[in-house]
C-alpha positions in Angstrom: 93.7 123.2 96.3 96.7 121.2 97.4 98.3 119.6 94.3 99.7 116.1 94.4 103.4 115.4 94.5 105.1 115.1 91.2 107.3 112.3 89.7 108.8 111.5 86.4 109.4 108.3 84.5 113.1 107.7 83.7 114.3 107.2 80.1 114.7 103.4 80.3 113.3 102.7 76.8 113.0 104.4 73.5 115.7 106.0 71.2 117.2 108.2 74.0 117.4 105.6 76.7 120.8 105.0 78.3 123.0 105.7 81.3 123.6 109.4 80.6 119.9 110.0 79.9 118.9 108.2 83.2 121.3 110.3 85.3 120.4 113.5 83.5 116.7 113.2 84.1 117.1 111.9 87.7 119.4 114.8 88.6 117.1 117.3 87.0 114.1 115.9 89.0 116.1 116.2 92.2 117.3 119.7 91.4 113.8 120.9 90.5 112.1 119.5 93.6 110.2 116.6 92.1 109.3 114.0 94.7 110.4 110.8 92.9 111.6 109.1 89.7 110.2 105.8 88.5 110.7 103.0 86.0 108.4 100.4 84.6 109.2 96.8 83.5 108.6 95.1 80.2 110.5 91.9 79.4 109.7 91.7 75.7 107.6 92.9 72.9 105.8 90.1 71.0 106.7 89.9 67.3 104.4 87.2 66.2 102.2 87.7 63.1 99.0 87.8 65.2 100.3 90.4 67.6 98.8 93.9 67.7 100.2 96.4 70.1 96.8 97.8 71.1 98.0 98.4 74.6 100.7 100.9 73.4 103.7 99.0 74.8 107.2 100.4 74.2 108.4 99.5 70.8 111.9 99.0 72.0 113.5 97.0 74.7 113.1 98.2 78.3 116.1 98.4 80.7 115.9 96.4 83.9 114.2 98.4 86.6 116.4 97.6 89.6 119.6 98.2 87.8 118.3 101.4 86.3 117.1 102.7 89.6 120.4 101.8 91.3 122.2 103.9 88.6 119.8 106.8 89.2 120.2 106.6 93.0 123.9 106.8 92.7 123.6 110.2 91.0 121.1 111.7 93.5 120.7 112.1 97.2 117.1 113.1 97.9 114.6 112.1 95.2 112.8 108.8 95.9 113.2 106.0 93.4 110.3 103.6 92.6 109.3 100.6 90.5 106.0 101.4 88.9 105.6 98.6 88.3 107.7 95.4 88.4 106.1 92.1 87.6 106.7 90.2 90.8 105.9 86.7 89.7 108.8 86.4 87.3 111.3 86.1 90.1 111.2 83.9 93.3 110.2 86.0 96.3 113.6 85.6 98.1 115.4 86.8 95.0 113.3 89.9 94.5 113.3 90.6 98.3 117.1 90.6 98.4 117.5 92.7 95.2 115.0 95.3 96.4 116.5 95.5 99.9 119.9 96.0 98.4 118.6 98.8 96.2 117.0 100.4 99.3 120.2 100.3 101.2 122.3 101.6 98.3 119.8 104.5 97.8 119.8 105.4 101.5 116.3 104.2 102.2 114.6 106.0 99.2 112.9 103.0 97.5 109.2 102.7 96.9 108.2 99.3 95.6 105.5 99.1 93.0 104.4 95.6 92.0 102.0 94.0 89.5 101.0 90.5 88.7 101.4 90.8 84.9 99.1 90.3 82.0 101.1 89.6 78.8 101.0 85.9 78.0 104.3 85.9 76.1 106.2 87.1 79.2 104.8 84.3 81.2 105.8 81.8 78.6 109.3 83.2 78.4 109.8 83.0 82.2 108.2 79.6 82.6 105.6 80.9 85.0 101.9 79.9 84.6 99.4 82.7 84.3 97.3 80.7 86.8 99.9 81.9 89.4 98.1 85.2 89.4 95.4 86.1 91.9 95.9 84.0 95.0 99.4 83.1 94.0 100.2 86.9 93.8 98.7 87.3 97.3 101.0 84.6 98.6 103.9 86.1 96.8 103.6 89.4 98.6 103.3 87.6 101.9 106.5 85.7 101.2 108.3 88.8 100.1 107.4 90.5 103.4 108.5 87.5 105.3 112.0 87.8 103.8 112.2 91.3 105.1 111.1 90.4 108.7 113.6 90.0 111.6 115.7 86.8 111.4 115.2 84.0 111.5 112.5 84.0 108.9 110.2 81.2 107.6 107.3 81.0 105.2 105.0 78.1 104.4 102.6 78.6 101.6 100.9 76.5 98.9 103.2 77.9 96.2 106.1 79.4 98.0 108.2 78.1 100.9 111.1 79.4 102.8 112.8 77.1 105.4 113.8 78.7 108.7 116.7 80.9 107.6 118.8 84.0 108.0 118.0 86.2 105.0 119.4 89.5 104.1 120.0 92.3 103.5 117.0 93.8 105.2 115.4 97.1 104.2 116.4 100.1 106.2 112.8 100.4 107.3 109.4 99.1 106.3 109.5 99.1 102.5 106.2 100.5 101.2 104.6 98.2 98.7 102.2 99.8 96.1 100.2 97.5 93.8 99.3 98.5 90.3 96.0 97.2 89.0 93.2 98.0 86.5 90.5 95.3 86.9 88.2 95.7 89.9 89.2 92.4 91.6 92.9 93.4 91.3 92.2 96.9 92.6 90.3 95.4 95.6 93.3 93.0 96.1 95.6 96.0 96.3 93.3 97.5 99.0 93.8 94.3 101.1 97.5 93.7 100.5 99.3 96.9 99.7 100.5 100.1 101.4 99.2 102.1 98.4 97.7 101.8 94.9 99.1 102.7 91.5 96.6 103.5 88.8 97.2 104.1 85.1 95.1 107.0 83.9 93.2 106.2 80.7 90.3 108.5 81.4 89.6 110.4 84.5 86.2 108.8 84.9 87.8 105.4 84.9 90.4 106.5 87.4 87.7 107.9 89.7 86.0 104.6 89.6 89.2 102.6 90.3 90.0 104.8 93.3 86.5 104.3 94.5 86.9 100.6 94.3 90.2 100.8 96.2 88.7 103.0 99.0 85.4 100.9 99.2 87.5 97.8 99.6 89.2 99.3 102.6 92.3 100.8 100.9 93.7 103.6 103.1 97.1 104.0 101.5 98.1 106.8 99.1 97.2 106.6 95.4 99.9 107.2 92.8 98.8 107.8 89.2 100.7 107.3 86.0 99.5 109.6 83.3 99.9 108.4 79.7 98.6 110.6 76.9 97.7 109.3 73.4 99.8 111.8 71.4 103.0 109.9 70.6 104.4 112.6 68.1 107.3 114.2 69.9 106.8 117.8 68.8 103.1 117.8 69.5 103.6 116.0 72.9 106.2 118.5 74.0 104.1 121.5 72.9 101.2 120.3 75.0 103.0 118.7 77.9 103.0 121.5 80.5 99.4 122.5 80.0 98.3 118.8 80.0 100.4 118.1 83.2 98.9 121.0 85.0 95.4 119.7 84.2 96.5 116.3 85.3 97.5 117.7 88.7 94.2 119.3 89.2 92.2 116.2 88.1 94.4 114.1 90.4 93.8 116.3 93.3 90.1 116.1 92.6 90.1 112.3 92.7 92.2 112.2 95.9 95.6 111.1 94.5 98.8 111.8 96.4 101.2 111.7 93.5 101.3 111.9 89.7 104.0 110.5 87.4 104.5 111.3 83.7 106.5 109.4 81.1 107.8 111.3 78.1 109.5 108.3 76.6 106.5 106.8 74.8 106.6 110.0 72.7 110.4 109.7 72.2 111.0 113.2 73.6 114.8 113.9 73.6 116.5 114.0 77.0 117.4 117.7 76.8 113.8 118.5 76.0 112.5 116.4 78.9 114.6 118.5 81.3 113.4 121.7 79.8 109.8 120.6 80.2 110.4 119.5 83.8 111.8 123.0 84.5 108.9 124.8 83.0 106.4 122.6 84.8 108.2 123.0 88.2 108.2 126.8 87.7 104.5 126.9 86.9 103.5 124.8 89.9 105.6 126.9 92.2 104.0 130.0 90.9 107.3 131.4 89.5 
């Protein structure tokens, strides 16, 4: 059985997040042969009396994904860097297009773009974006983003986004792959139509198999990247079980046809040094050492 490629979420939230932690984990991932490092985006954590964190969001602030990946790219030369995922609708397409193209250039063409359309109402309120912009608005957003990366002069005329005939740069070093993260079936099928690949969040492997099936049935031919989150948030227990759990994740991911698996140890507040140690053990196990 050919196992999927391996990636790791960078420490951009939690008690150990910071510049040194980001570079330490990114450098370890590169040294140990991991394929990529990734970051997620969260603008805020609601604090209203009616709020219940049933989705298990990070309980601390989350560092900006593009700046964090730029910092990680500066301390590495090979490992790919990815947004998994950014909420696209919170920035105008031309702004995000230029920021991502700049990161791609600074990283030497190592960027994988993972986008989502968002779901947390408080974030839409804070950014002044209507939740009704999702769906068809997200489809138009992706088209506008790609228009900005096309050869100059560029132009885009949509119902929600417009770009006058213009010279826009920088351009990506090549065709930037866009992966779309989704859970609900219509959103997964949208990813099949729009994206170069699909990002799934593993809750149960049965659910993940269904989601990949929706993606393939809707015509999705791009690679599938899976983010594995495990319910145990207690650091010692999480660390004790991580390697065995990750090996099982790789086998399950191969079975459902995924190309890549990412883990995030920051939800369990695993210290940076321990993260590196676990990455070393996992890499050794996978390589047969």
